[in-house]
Every structure is written in structure tokens, then in C-alpha cells.
MIDOSE-1310 file (N, C-alpha, C; in nm, 2 decimals, decimal comma, always signed):
residues 283
mkki	-0,89/+1,43/+0,47/-0,80/+1,45/+0,58/-0,71/+1,57/+0,55; -0,73/+1,67/+0,64/-0,65/+1,80/+0,62/-0,55/+1,82/+0,73; -0,57/+1,76/+0,85/-0,48/+1,78/+0,96/-0,42/+1,65/+1,00; -0,28/+1,64/+0,98/-0,21/+1,52/+1,00/-0,12/+1,53/+1,12
givs	-0,13/+1,44/+1,22/-0,04/+1,44/+1,33/+0,07/+1,34/+1,31; +0,19/+1,37/+1,36/+0,30/+1,28/+1,35/+0,36/+1,25/+1,49; +0,37/+1,13/+1,52/+0,43/+1,08/+1,65/+0,54/+0,98/+1,62; +0,66/+1,00/+1,68/+0,77/+0,91/+1,65/+0,82/+0,85/+1,78
kagr	+0,90/+0,74/+1,76/+0,95/+0,67/+1,88/+1,06/+0,76/+1,94; +1,05/+0,78/+2,08/+1,14/+0,86/+2,15/+1,28/+0,80/+2,15; +1,38/+0,89/+2,14/+1,52/+0,85/+2,15/+1,58/+0,80/+2,02; +1,50/+0,82/+1,91/+1,55/+0,77/+1,78/+1,58/+0,90/+1,69
tepa	+1,69/+0,90/+1,61/+1,72/+1,01/+1,52/+1,66/+0,98/+1,38; +1,63/+0,86/+1,35/+1,58/+0,82/+1,22/+1,46/+0,90/+1,18; +1,36/+0,92/+1,27/+1,24/+1,00/+1,22/+1,27/+1,14/+1,17; +1,38/+1,20/+1,23/+1,41/+1,33/+1,18/+1,46/+1,33/+1,04
eilk	+1,53/+1,22/+1,00/+1,58/+1,21/+0,86/+1,46/+1,19/+0,77; +1,37/+1,11/+0,81/+1,25/+1,08/+0,72/+1,17/+1,21/+0,71; +1,15/+1,29/+0,81/+1,06/+1,40/+0,81/+1,12/+1,52/+0,73; +1,25/+1,52/+0,71/+1,31/+1,63/+0,63/+1,26/+1,63/+0,49
dflp	+1,22/+1,52/+0,44/+1,16/+1,51/+0,31/+1,01/+1,50/+0,32; +0,96/+1,43/+0,42/+0,81/+1,41/+0,43/+0,73/+1,53/+0,47; +0,79/+1,62/+0,55/+0,72/+1,74/+0,59/+0,69/+1,83/+0,47; +0,80/+1,86/+0,39/+0,77/+1,94/+0,27/+0,67/+1,88/+0,17
wlnn	+0,67/+1,74/+0,17/+0,58/+1,67/+0,08/+0,43/+1,69/+0,13; +0,41/+1,69/+0,26/+0,28/+1,72/+0,32/+0,24/+1,86/+0,30; +0,33/+1,96/+0,32/+0,30/+2,10/+0,31/+0,27/+2,14/+0,17; +0,34/+2,07/+0,07/+0,31/+2,10/-0,07/+0,17/+2,06/-0,11
rgle	+0,11/+1,98/-0,03/-0,03/+1,93/-0,06/-0,13/+2,00/+0,02; -0,09/+2,11/+0,09/-0,18/+2,19/+0,16/-0,23/+2,13/+0,29; -0,15/+2,04/+0,35/-0,19/+1,98/+0,47/-0,14/+2,05/+0,59; -0,21/+2,05/+0,70/-0,16/+2,11/+0,83/-0,11/+2,00/+0,91
vfld	+0,02/+2,02/+0,96/+0,09/+1,91/+1,02/+0,11/+1,95/+1,17; +0,09/+1,85/+1,26/+0,11/+1,87/+1,40/+0,21/+1,76/+1,45; +0,32/+1,81/+1,50/+0,42/+1,71/+1,55/+0,41/+1,70/+1,70; +0,43/+1,58/+1,76/+0,43/+1,57/+1,90/+0,56/+1,63/+1,95
aeta	+0,57/+1,67/+2,08/+0,67/+1,76/+2,13/+0,81/+1,69/+2,11; +0,82/+1,56/+2,13/+0,95/+1,49/+2,12/+1,00/+1,49/+1,98; +0,91/+1,47/+1,88/+0,95/+1,47/+1,74/+0,99/+1,61/+1,70; +0,91/+1,71/+1,74/+0,94/+1,85/+1,71/+1,08/+1,89/+1,76
sllk	+1,11/+1,84/+1,87/+1,24/+1,88/+1,93/+1,36/+1,84/+1,85; +1,34/+1,73/+1,78/+1,45/+1,68/+1,69/+1,47/+1,77/+1,57; +1,36/+1,84/+1,53/+1,37/+1,93/+1,41/+1,37/+2,08/+1,45; +1,37/+2,10/+1,59/+1,37/+2,24/+1,64/+1,25/+2,32/+1,58
mkgy	+1,13/+2,25/+1,59/+1,01/+2,31/+1,55/+0,91/+2,31/+1,66; +0,80/+2,37/+1,64/+0,69/+2,38/+1,74/+0,62/+2,24/+1,75; +0,60/+2,19/+1,87/+0,54/+2,07/+1,89/+0,42/+2,08/+1,99; +0,35/+1,97/+2,01/+0,24/+1,96/+2,09/+0,25/+1,84/+2,19
prse	+0,20/+1,85/+2,31/+0,19/+1,73/+2,40/+0,11/+1,62/+2,33; +0,15/+1,50/+2,35/+0,08/+1,39/+2,29/-0,07/+1,39/+2,34; -0,09/+1,43/+2,46/-0,23/+1,42/+2,51/-0,32/+1,51/+2,44; -0,27/+1,62/+2,37/-0,35/+1,71/+2,29/-0,37/+1,67/+2,15
mpsl	-0,29/+1,58/+2,10/-0,29/+1,54/+1,96/-0,43/+1,49/+1,91; -0,50/+1,40/+1,98/-0,62/+1,35/+1,93/-0,73/+1,45/+1,90; -0,73/+1,56/+1,97/-0,83/+1,67/+1,95/-0,79/+1,76/+1,83; -0,66/+1,75/+1,78/-0,61/+1,84/+1,68/-0,61/+1,79/+1,54
vdmi	-0,61/+1,66/+1,53/-0,58/+1,60/+1,39/-0,70/+1,51/+1,34; -0,69/+1,48/+1,21/-0,78/+1,39/+1,15/-0,72/+1,25/+1,14; -0,59/+1,24/+1,14/-0,52/+1,11/+1,13/-0,38/+1,13/+1,20; -0,33/+1,02/+1,25/-0,19/+1,03/+1,31/-0,10/+0,93/+1,23
vvlg	+0,02/+0,97/+1,19/+0,12/+0,89/+1,13/+0,22/+0,86/+1,25; +0,24/+0,73/+1,27/+0,33/+0,68/+1,37/+0,46/+0,63/+1,31; +0,57/+0,69/+1,34/+0,71/+0,65/+1,29/+0,77/+0,58/+1,41; +0,78/+0,45/+1,40/+0,84/+0,37/+1,51/+0,82/+0,22/+1,50
gdgt	+0,78/+0,16/+1,61/+0,75/+0,02/+1,61/+0,62/+0,00/+1,68; +0,59/-0,13/+1,71/+0,46/-0,17/+1,77/+0,45/-0,10/+1,91; +0,55/-0,08/+1,98/+0,54/-0,02/+2,11/+0,49/+0,12/+2,10; +0,54/+0,20/+2,01/+0,49/+0,34/+1,99/+0,34/+0,33/+1,94
mlnv	+0,31/+0,24/+1,85/+0,17/+0,22/+1,81/+0,08/+0,19/+1,92; +0,12/+0,10/+2,01/+0,03/+0,07/+2,13/+0,00/+0,19/+2,21; +0,11/+0,27/+2,23/+0,09/+0,40/+2,31/-0,01/+0,49/+2,24; +0,01/+0,51/+2,11/-0,08/+0,60/+2,04/-0,22/+0,55/+2,03
arlv	-0,23/+0,41/+2,02/-0,37/+0,35/+2,01/-0,45/+0,38/+2,14; -0,38/+0,37/+2,25/-0,45/+0,40/+2,38/-0,48/+0,55/+2,39; -0,40/+0,63/+2,33/-0,41/+0,78/+2,34/-0,54/+0,83/+2,26; -0,56/+0,77/+2,14/-0,66/+0,82/+2,05/-0,79/+0,74/+2,04
cerg	-0,80/+0,63/+2,11/-0,91/+0,54/+2,09/-1,04/+0,61/+2,12; -1,05/+0,69/+2,22/-1,18/+0,75/+2,25/-1,23/+0,84/+2,14; -1,14/+0,90/+2,07/-1,19/+0,99/+1,96/-1,19/+0,92/+1,82; -1,15/+0,79/+1,82/-1,16/+0,72/+1,69/-1,07/+0,77/+1,58
vpil	-0,96/+0,83/+1,62/-0,86/+0,89/+1,52/-0,79/+0,77/+1,45; -0,79/+0,76/+1,32/-0,72/+0,66/+1,25/-0,57/+0,67/+1,25; -0,50/+0,56/+1,25/-0,35/+0,56/+1,27/-0,29/+0,49/+1,15; -0,19/+0,55/+1,09/-0,10/+0,49/+0,99/+0,03/+0,46/+1,05
gvnl	+0,06/+0,33/+1,06/+0,19/+0,29/+1,13/+0,30/+0,26/+1,03; +0,41/+0,33/+1,06/+0,53/+0,31/+0,97/+0,64/+0,24/+1,05; +0,68/+0,13/+1,01/+0,78/+0,04/+1,08/+0,92/+0,09/+1,06; +0,99/+0,12/+1,17/+1,13/+0,16/+1,16/+1,23/+0,05/+1,20
gglg	+1,18/-0,07/+1,21/+1,26/-0,18/+1,25/+1,20/-0,27/+1,34; +1,25/-0,39/+1,37/+1,19/-0,49/+1,46/+1,08/-0,56/+1,39; +1,00/-0,63/+1,47/+0,89/-0,72/+1,41/+0,78/-0,64/+1,34; +0,73/-0,54/+1,41/+0,63/-0,46/+1,34/+0,51/-0,53/+1,29
fite	+0,43/-0,60/+1,38/+0,31/-0,66/+1,34/+0,20/-0,55/+1,31; +0,20/-0,44/+1,39/+0,09/-0,34/+1,38/+0,14/-0,23/+1,28; +0,27/-0,19/+1,29/+0,32/-0,09/+1,20/+0,37/-0,17/+1,07; +0,28/-0,18/+0,97/+0,30/-0,26/+0,86/+0,36/-0,19/+0,74
vrke	+0,35/-0,06/+0,73/+0,41/+0,02/+0,62/+0,56/+0,04/+0,64; +0,64/+0,00/+0,54/+0,78/+0,03/+0,55/+0,81/+0,17/+0,52; +0,92/+0,22/+0,57/+0,95/+0,36/+0,56/+0,97/+0,41/+0,42; +1,02/+0,32/+0,33/+1,03/+0,36/+0,19/+0,90/+0,36/+0,12
elsd	+0,79/+0,31/+0,18/+0,66/+0,32/+0,12/+0,58/+0,43/+0,17; +0,63/+0,52/+0,26/+0,55/+0,62/+0,33/+0,48/+0,72/+0,23; +0,55/+0,77/+0,13/+0,49/+0,87/+0,04/+0,38/+0,80/-0,04; +0,40/+0,68/-0,09/+0,30/+0,61/-0,16/+0,18/+0,58/-0,07
amsk	+0,20/+0,54/+0,05/+0,10/+0,51/+0,14/+0,01/+0,64/+0,17; +0,08/+0,75/+0,19/+0,00/+0,87/+0,21/-0,07/+0,92/+0,09; -0,01/+0,90/-0,03/-0,08/+0,94/-0,15/-0,21/+0,86/-0,17; -0,21/+0,73/-0,14/-0,33/+0,65/-0,15/-0,43/+0,69/-0,04
tlsg	-0,38/+0,72/+0,08/-0,47/+0,76/+0,18/-0,54/+0,89/+0,15; -0,47/+0,99/+0,10/-0,52/+1,12/+0,07/-0,62/+1,12/-0,05; -0,60/+1,02/-0,14/-0,69/+1,01/-0,25/-0,81/+0,91/-0,22; -0,81/+0,86/-0,10/-0,92/+0,78/-0,06/-0,91/+0,63/-0,09
eysi	-0,79/+0,59/-0,14/-0,76/+0,45/-0,18/-0,71/+0,37/-0,06; -0,78/+0,36/+0,04/-0,74/+0,29/+0,16/-0,86/+0,23/+0,23; -0,83/+0,14/+0,32/-0,94/+0,09/+0,40/-0,91/+0,11/+0,55; -1,01/+0,10/+0,64/-0,99/+0,12/+0,78/-1,01/-0,02/+0,84
edrl	-0,92/-0,07/+0,92/-0,93/-0,20/+0,99/-0,95/-0,17/+1,14; -1,07/-0,21/+1,19/-1,10/-0,19/+1,33/-1,05/-0,30/+1,41; -0,97/-0,27/+1,52/-0,92/-0,38/+1,61/-0,98/-0,37/+1,74; -1,02/-0,49/+1,79/-1,08/-0,50/+1,93/-0,98/-0,45/+2,03
mlta	-1,03/-0,38/+2,13/-0,96/-0,34/+2,25/-1,03/-0,39/+2,37; -0,95/-0,39/+2,48/-1,00/-0,44/+2,61/-0,99/-0,33/+2,72; -1,09/-0,33/+2,81/-1,09/-0,24/+2,92/-1,07/-0,32/+3,05; -0,97/-0,28/+3,13/-0,95/-0,35/+3,26/-0,98/-0,26/+3,38
hihr	-1,06/-0,31/+3,47/-1,10/-0,23/+3,59/-1,03/-0,31/+3,71; -0,97/-0,23/+3,80/-0,90/-0,29/+3,92/-0,99/-0,25/+4,04; -1,03/-0,35/+4,11/-1,11/-0,32/+4,23/-1,04/-0,37/+4,36; -1,04/-0,29/+4,46/-0,98/-0,32/+4,59/-1,08/-0,29/+4,70
hgek	-1,11/-0,39/+4,78/-1,21/-0,37/+4,89/-1,35/-0,32/+4,83; -1,38/-0,37/+4,72/-1,51/-0,33/+4,66/-1,51/-0,19/+4,59; -1,40/-0,13/+4,58/-1,39/+0,01/+4,52/-1,31/+0,00/+4,40; -1,35/+0,06/+4,29/-1,27/+0,07/+4,16/-1,16/+0,17/+4,18
iaeh	-1,03/+0,13/+4,17/-0,92/+0,22/+4,20/-0,85/+0,25/+4,07; -0,87/+0,18/+3,96/-0,80/+0,22/+3,83/-0,88/+0,16/+3,72; -0,86/+0,22/+3,60/-0,92/+0,17/+3,48/-0,83/+0,20/+3,36; -0,81/+0,10/+3,27/-0,72/+0,12/+3,16/-0,77/+0,05/+3,04
tvln	-0,74/+0,10/+2,92/-0,78/+0,04/+2,79/-0,65/+0,00/+2,72; -0,66/-0,12/+2,66/-0,54/-0,18/+2,59/-0,58/-0,23/+2,45; -0,48/-0,23/+2,37/-0,49/-0,29/+2,23/-0,44/-0,44/+2,23; -0,33/-0,46/+2,30/-0,27/-0,60/+2,30/-0,32/-0,69/+2,41
dvvv	-0,28/-0,66/+2,54/-0,31/-0,75/+2,64/-0,31/-0,69/+2,78; -0,38/-0,76/+2,87/-0,38/-0,74/+3,01/-0,31/-0,86/+3,08; -0,21/-0,83/+3,16/-0,13/-0,95/+3,21/-0,12/-0,93/+3,37; -0,15/-1,04/+3,44/-0,12/-1,05/+3,58/+0,00/-1,14/+3,59
nkga	+0,10/-1,09/+3,65/+0,22/-1,18/+3,66/+0,30/-1,15/+3,79; +0,38/-1,25/+3,83/+0,46/-1,24/+3,95/+0,59/-1,18/+3,91; +0,66/-1,12/+4,01/+0,79/-1,06/+3,99/+0,89/-1,18/+3,99; +1,02/-1,14/+3,97/+1,12/-1,24/+3,95/+1,14/-1,32/+4,07
lari	+1,13/-1,27/+4,19/+1,16/-1,34/+4,31/+1,03/-1,40/+4,38; +0,91/-1,37/+4,32/+0,79/-1,42/+4,39/+0,77/-1,57/+4,36; +0,70/-1,63/+4,45/+0,66/-1,77/+4,43/+0,54/-1,78/+4,33; +0,51/-1,90/+4,29/+0,39/-1,92/+4,21/+0,27/-1,86/+4,27
idle	+0,18/-1,80/+4,19/+0,06/-1,73/+4,25/-0,07/-1,80/+4,21; -0,17/-1,77/+4,30/-0,30/-1,83/+4,28/-0,40/-1,73/+4,22; -0,46/-1,75/+4,11/-0,55/-1,66/+4,04/-0,68/-1,72/+4,02; -0,78/-1,69/+4,11/-0,91/-1,74/+4,10/-0,99/-1,67/+3,98
tyin	-1,04/-1,74/+3,89/-1,09/-1,69/+3,76/-1,23/-1,72/+3,74; -1,31/-1,62/+3,69/-1,45/-1,64/+3,66/-1,47/-1,58/+3,52; -1,57/-1,64/+3,45/-1,61/-1,59/+3,32/-1,76/-1,58/+3,32; -1,81/-1,45/+3,30/-1,95/-1,42/+3,31/-2,01/-1,47/+3,45
ktyv	-1,93/-1,45/+3,56/-1,97/-1,48/+3,69/-1,97/-1,63/+3,72; -1,93/-1,71/+3,62/-1,92/-1,86/+3,64/-1,77/-1,90/+3,67; -1,76/-1,97/+3,78/-1,63/-2,01/+3,83/-1,56/-2,10/+3,72; -1,43/-2,07/+3,69/-1,35/-2,15/+3,59/-1,26/-2,24/+3,67
tifr	-1,16/-2,18/+3,74/-1,06/-2,25/+3,82/-0,98/-2,15/+3,89; -0,89/-2,21/+3,98/-0,78/-2,13/+4,03/-0,65/-2,16/+3,95; -0,60/-2,07/+3,87/-0,48/-2,10/+3,80/-0,36/-2,08/+3,90; -0,29/-2,19/+3,92/-0,16/-2,18/+3,99/-0,05/-2,17/+3,89
adgl	+0,00/-2,05/+3,87/+0,09/-2,02/+3,76/+0,18/-1,90/+3,79; +0,27/-1,87/+3,70/+0,35/-1,75/+3,71/+0,26/-1,63/+3,67; +0,15/-1,65/+3,61/+0,06/-1,54/+3,57/-0,04/-1,58/+3,47; -0,12/-1,48/+3,42/-0,23/-1,50/+3,33/-0,23/-1,39/+3,23
ivst	-0,25/-1,42/+3,10/-0,25/-1,32/+3,00/-0,40/-1,32/+2,94; -0,46/-1,20/+2,93/-0,58/-1,19/+2,86/-0,55/-1,10/+2,74; -0,57/-1,16/+2,62/-0,52/-1,10/+2,50/-0,62/-1,08/+2,39; -0,61/-0,97/+2,32/-0,69/-0,95/+2,20/-0,63/-1,03/+2,08
ptgs	-0,70/-1,05/+1,97/-0,64/-1,11/+1,85/-0,51/-1,03/+1,80; -0,52/-0,90/+1,81/-0,40/-0,82/+1,78/-0,28/-0,86/+1,87; -0,31/-0,88/+1,99/-0,20/-0,92/+2,09/-0,16/-1,07/+2,09; -0,23/-1,15/+2,00/-0,20/-1,29/+2,00/-0,06/-1,32/+1,95
tays	+0,01/-1,23/+1,88/+0,14/-1,25/+1,83/+0,24/-1,18/+1,93; +0,20/-1,14/+2,04/+0,29/-1,08/+2,14/+0,32/-1,17/+2,26; +0,30/-1,13/+2,38/+0,33/-1,21/+2,50/+0,26/-1,34/+2,50; +0,13/-1,34/+2,46/+0,05/-1,47/+2,46/+0,12/-1,58/+2,37
lsag	+0,17/-1,54/+2,26/+0,24/-1,63/+2,17/+0,36/-1,69/+2,24; +0,43/-1,61/+2,31/+0,55/-1,66/+2,38/+0,52/-1,76/+2,49; +0,40/-1,74/+2,54/+0,35/-1,83/+2,65/+0,27/-1,95/+2,60; +0,28/-1,97/+2,47/+0,21/-2,09/+2,41/+0,07/-2,07/+2,36
gpvl	+0,03/-1,94/+2,35/-0,10/-1,92/+2,30/-0,11/-1,93/+2,14; -0,23/-1,93/+2,09/-0,25/-1,94/+1,94/-0,24/-1,81/+1,87; -0,20/-1,82/+1,74/-0,21/-1,70/+1,66/-0,35/-1,68/+1,60; -0,41/-1,57/+1,63/-0,54/-1,54/+1,58/-0,54/-1,44/+1,47
yptl	-0,63/-1,45/+1,37/-0,64/-1,35/+1,27/-0,68/-1,22/+1,34; -0,62/-1,11/+1,31/-0,63/-0,99/+1,39/-0,77/-0,92/+1,40; -0,85/-0,95/+1,30/-0,99/-0,89/+1,30/-1,09/-0,98/+1,36; -1,06/-1,09/+1,42/-1,15/-1,18/+1,48/-1,21/-1,11/+1,61
dcii	-1,33/-1,15/+1,64/-1,40/-1,09/+1,76/-1,40/-1,19/+1,87; -1,28/-1,20/+1,94/-1,27/-1,30/+2,05/-1,15/-1,25/+2,14; -1,14/-1,33/+2,25/-1,04/-1,30/+2,35/-0,96/-1,43/+2,38; -0,83/-1,42/+2,41/-0,75/-1,53/+2,45/-0,72/-1,53/+2,60
ltpi	-0,73/-1,64/+2,67/-0,69/-1,65/+2,81/-0,58/-1,75/+2,81; -0,45/-1,70/+2,84/-0,33/-1,78/+2,84/-0,26/-1,78/+2,97; -0,26/-1,90/+3,04/-0,18/-1,91/+3,16/-0,03/-1,91/+3,13; +0,05/-1,85/+3,22/+0,20/-1,84/+3,21/+0,26/-1,95/+3,29
cpht	+0,32/-2,05/+3,23/+0,39/-2,16/+3,31/+0,30/-2,21/+3,42; +0,18/-2,27/+3,38/+0,09/-2,32/+3,49/+0,15/-2,44/+3,56; +0,11/-2,45/+3,69/+0,16/-2,57/+3,77/+0,09/-2,69/+3,71; -0,04/-2,68/+3,67/-0,11/-2,79/+3,61/-0,10/-2,78/+3,46
ltnr	-0,03/-2,88/+3,40/+0,01/-2,87/+3,26/-0,11/-2,88/+3,17; -0,23/-2,93/+3,22/-0,35/-2,93/+3,14/-0,42/-2,80/+3,13; -0,37/-2,70/+3,21/-0,43/-2,56/+3,19/-0,37/-2,50/+3,07; -0,45/-2,50/+2,96/-0,41/-2,46/+2,83/-0,47/-2,33/+2,79
ptvl	-0,42/-2,26/+2,69/-0,48/-2,13/+2,64/-0,63/-2,16/+2,59; -0,72/-2,07/+2,62/-0,86/-2,08/+2,58/-0,90/-1,96/+2,50; -0,97/-1,98/+2,40/-1,03/-1,87/+2,32/-1,18/-1,86/+2,35; -1,21/-1,73/+2,39/-1,34/-1,70/+2,44/-1,41/-1,60/+2,35
padv	-1,55/-1,59/+2,35/-1,62/-1,49/+2,28/-1,58/-1,35/+2,33; -1,59/-1,25/+2,25/-1,54/-1,11/+2,29/-1,63/-1,04/+2,39; -1,76/-1,09/+2,40/-1,85/-1,02/+2,49/-1,85/-1,08/+2,63; -1,76/-1,16/+2,67/-1,76/-1,21/+2,81/-1,69/-1,11/+2,90
liei	-1,73/-1,13/+3,03/-1,66/-1,06/+3,14/-1,57/-1,16/+3,21; -1,44/-1,12/+3,22/-1,34/-1,21/+3,28/-1,30/-1,14/+3,41; -1,31/-1,21/+3,52/-1,27/-1,16/+3,65/-1,16/-1,25/+3,71; -1,05/-1,18/+3,75/-0,93/-1,25/+3,81/-0,91/-1,20/+3,95
ilks	-0,91/-1,29/+4,05/-0,89/-1,25/+4,19/-0,76/-1,30/+4,23; -0,67/-1,22/+4,28/-0,54/-1,26/+4,33/-0,56/-1,32/+4,47; -0,54/-1,45/+4,49/-0,56/-1,51/+4,62/-0,43/-1,53/+4,70; -0,32/-1,50/+4,64/-0,19/-1,52/+4,71/-0,15/-1,39/+4,79
vsed	-0,08/-1,41/+4,90/-0,02/-1,30/+4,97/+0,12/-1,28/+4,92; +0,13/-1,17/+4,85/+0,26/-1,13/+4,78/+0,26/-0,99/+4,76; +0,38/-0,93/+4,78/+0,40/-0,79/+4,74/+0,47/-0,77/+4,61; +0,47/-0,88/+4,53/+0,55/-0,88/+4,41/+0,47/-0,93/+4,29
vflt	+0,34/-0,89/+4,28/+0,25/-0,93/+4,17/+0,20/-0,80/+4,10; +0,20/-0,80/+3,97/+0,18/-0,68/+3,90/+0,07/-0,70/+3,79; +0,00/-0,60/+3,76/-0,09/-0,59/+3,64/-0,02/-0,51/+3,54; +0,01/-0,57/+3,42/+0,08/-0,50/+3,32/-0,01/-0,48/+3,20
ldgq	-0,02/-0,36/+3,14/-0,11/-0,32/+3,04/-0,03/-0,29/+2,91; -0,05/-0,37/+2,81/+0,02/-0,35/+2,68/+0,17/-0,35/+2,70; +0,22/-0,41/+2,81/+0,36/-0,42/+2,84/+0,42/-0,28/+2,87; +0,34/-0,18/+2,89/+0,39/-0,05/+2,91/+0,35/+0,02/+3,04
vgfs	+0,24/-0,01/+3,09/+0,18/+0,05/+3,21/+0,17/-0,06/+3,32; +0,23/-0,03/+3,44/+0,23/-0,13/+3,54/+0,15/-0,09/+3,66; +0,09/-0,18/+3,74/+0,01/-0,15/+3,85/+0,03/-0,27/+3,95; +0,07/-0,23/+4,08/+0,10/-0,33/+4,18/-0,04/-0,39/+4,24
lrkd	-0,05/-0,52/+4,25/-0,17/-0,58/+4,30/-0,15/-0,63/+4,44; -0,26/-0,64/+4,52/-0,25/-0,70/+4,65/-0,35/-0,81/+4,66; -0,34/-0,89/+4,77/-0,43/-1,01/+4,79/-0,57/-0,96/+4,79; -0,65/-1,04/+4,72/-0,80/-1,02/+4,70/-0,83/-0,90/+4,61
dvvk	-0,74/-0,84/+4,54/-0,77/-0,74/+4,44/-0,84/-0,82/+4,32; -0,94/-0,75/+4,26/-1,01/-0,81/+4,15/-0,98/-0,73/+4,02; -0,94/-0,80/+3,92/-0,92/-0,74/+3,79/-1,04/-0,79/+3,70; -1,12/-0,69/+3,65/-1,23/-0,72/+3,56/-1,20/-0,67/+3,42
ikrs	-1,21/-0,77/+3,33/-1,16/-0,74/+3,19/-1,28/-0,77/+3,10; -1,31/-0,67/+3,01/-1,41/-0,69/+2,91/-1,38/-0,61/+2,78; -1,46/-0,64/+2,68/-1,44/-0,56/+2,56/-1,46/-0,41/+2,58; -1,37/-0,34/+2,52/-1,38/-0,19/+2,53/-1,48/-0,14/+2,43
pfkt	-1,55/-0,03/+2,47/-1,64/+0,03/+2,37/-1,57/+0,10/+2,25; -1,43/+0,11/+2,27/-1,35/+0,18/+2,17/-1,28/+0,08/+2,09; -1,24/+0,12/+1,97/-1,15/+0,03/+1,88/-1,04/+0,11/+1,83; -0,93/+0,04/+1,80/-0,82/+0,10/+1,73/-0,85/+0,10/+1,58
rlvi	-0,84/+0,21/+1,51/-0,87/+0,22/+1,37/-0,74/+0,23/+1,29; -0,70/+0,13/+1,22/-0,57/+0,13/+1,15/-0,60/+0,16/+1,00; -0,52/+0,25/+0,95/-0,52/+0,28/+0,81/-0,45/+0,18/+0,73; -0,51/+0,11/+0,63/-0,45/+0,01/+0,55/-0,45/+0,06/+0,40
pfer	-0,33/+0,12/+0,36/-0,33/+0,18/+0,23/-0,30/+0,08/+0,11; -0,24/-0,04/+0,15/-0,21/-0,14/+0,05/-0,28/-0,27/+0,08; -0,31/-0,35/-0,02/-0,36/-0,48/+0,00/-0,25/-0,56/+0,06; -0,28/-0,65/+0,16/-0,18/-0,72/+0,22/-0,23/-0,87/+0,25
dyfq	-0,13/-0,95/+0,27/-0,15/-1,09/+0,29/-0,10/-1,12/+0,44; -0,19/-1,14/+0,53/-0,15/-1,16/+0,67/-0,06/-1,28/+0,69; -0,08/-1,38/+0,61/+0,00/-1,50/+0,62/+0,14/-1,48/+0,57; +0,15/-1,38/+0,47/+0,29/-1,34/+0,43/+0,36/-1,27/+0,54
tlrt	+0,28/-1,19/+0,62/+0,34/-1,12/+0,73/+0,39/-1,22/+0,83; +0,31/-1,33/+0,86/+0,35/-1,43/+0,96/+0,47/-1,50/+0,91; +0,48/-1,53/+0,78/+0,59/-1,60/+0,72/+0,72/-1,52/+0,74; +0,70/-1,39/+0,72/+0,82/-1,30/+0,72/+0,86/-1,27/+0,87
klkw	+0,76/-1,23/+0,95/+0,80/-1,19/+1,09/+0,83/-1,31/+1,18; +0,76/-1,43/+1,16/+0,79/-1,54/+1,25/+0,88/-1,65/+1,18; +0,92/-1,62/+1,06/+1,02/-1,71/+0,99/+0,95/-1,84/+0,97; +0,82/-1,85/+0,94/+0,76/-1,97/+0,91/+0,82/-2,03/+0,78
ger	+0,84/-2,16/+0,78/+0,88/-2,23/+0,66/+1,03/-2,23/+0,64; +1,11/-2,16/+0,73/+1,25/-2,16/+0,72/+1,31/-2,27/+0,80; +1,43/-2,32/+0,75/+1,50/-2,43/+0,82/+1,63/-2,38/+0,87
């Protein structure tokens, strides 16, 4: 790896402090560094639009949290650029490297002492009157949910063209194993090991209490049809991109042909991560 991209969380000054030492460290090893425009502006250096980064670099280092990682994962997935996530605070399930470990993590990566962990992604197609009007790829989840003032909504659901039910609920979450510790967990969904090959279907506050989260094979096609008349129902992608839905809109969700490729420079214990992040075992 000779070309390293660096993307940081917008609005934070902490990445600038880290990069004052990290950039010379990279340059001393003969690496070419590409900063995204927002990060470069903090250092008064030349930067590049994020949209151009995937075609310029061999790897991207993300300084931030899981939100920044989700954004970068969607950005680079088509090119398969590996990502090293550095956690600057918060839960950080995807950004597992601590900032004080950054130099050691890069040393291992540059010397080939690392592994790549491929994470399942989902593709969502939105159809209106039989026409595809939007398409998005996500790492965490696709969510259909009502706005704050909307009434309970009806979501007619099919799996591989087989009718499942009409979920009468505040919404429905379709999650990857990576996203199992995000919104799905808050809605009562299970924690899945992040490299499993499956999808979680989690209703949000269902009217029928026996509508429970369901784990499905990763190769299924999930179709969700909004049957309610409401101007306050949204499709949310990774919690970052929103799309307004109308009655009879169809959301088709399936495994993406792309994967997020995470750089793992250290051996890790996922259950230690759960104990630390979710406070398991504490009283």
C-alpha cells in the first residue's frame, strides 16, 4: 500500500492534532497521502473531494466514529478499497482502533501483519408505479419508519415473493450483522456476530406483540410495500440518507454485490468488545 487516504469526522478539531504527528510518520515511510477536503482545510493543505478518494488511494484511514465509517463504506464499496477505522470517541463498533494505537496499527498494516474482514452490505431499490426511482447501498440497515406525528403504518412484506404478513408498526428495520448492534438492537433485535451471512428483519413497536425479529438467509429478496396513506413515512439508509415514501411504494432489499473491507491489524475478541461497549456484566 503506497497511497493512503485520510477522512475525518466533520466539525472536529481532534483529527488535526492527530495528523500533526501522523502525516510526517507516513511521509517518512515514503507514502503518498490524500486528505479529504474537510480534513485538509483543518491543516491548510491541499485536499480532495470525498467522491474522488476511492480512485486515488489503496486504503483509507477514517478518523472519527461509526457514522463517518458508514459514510466512507458506502463511498468506497464499489472499488473494494479497504478501510482502517480509528475511534475518536463514542461506541465505535466499526472503528475499533484507538487513536493511541494508530501508529502501531499502520506499522502492522504496512508490513502485511493484518487481515481483511469482509462485511455484508445491502442494496435497496425504491419502486413507484412500477418504475425504479432510487437505489442505495448500506452497511448497517435500511429502515422504513413513520414520522413523529404519523399514525401506525401498514407494511405488507414478502420474502422471495412469498407473502409474510402486514406489519402494523411504527416501522421495519432490515439490518446486516454489522448493523445488529445499531437501531435493530434498540428495537429488540438480536446481536449477531458481524461476519455472519444473514439479514435481520426487526419490526419497530409492532401492534401485534408476537411480531418478533426474524433472522433470514442473506440471499433472500425482501419486499416491503407501504399500504398506508401518509405523507410522513420515510426510508432511512444507514441513519444518514433519507427518502420520503408514498402509498404503494415498494422497497426491494437484497444482498449487495459489494462488501465493506475492514482492515484488522490486531487480534481482537468480539465478545470483549460487547462487554466494553454494551456494559455486559456490570451492575
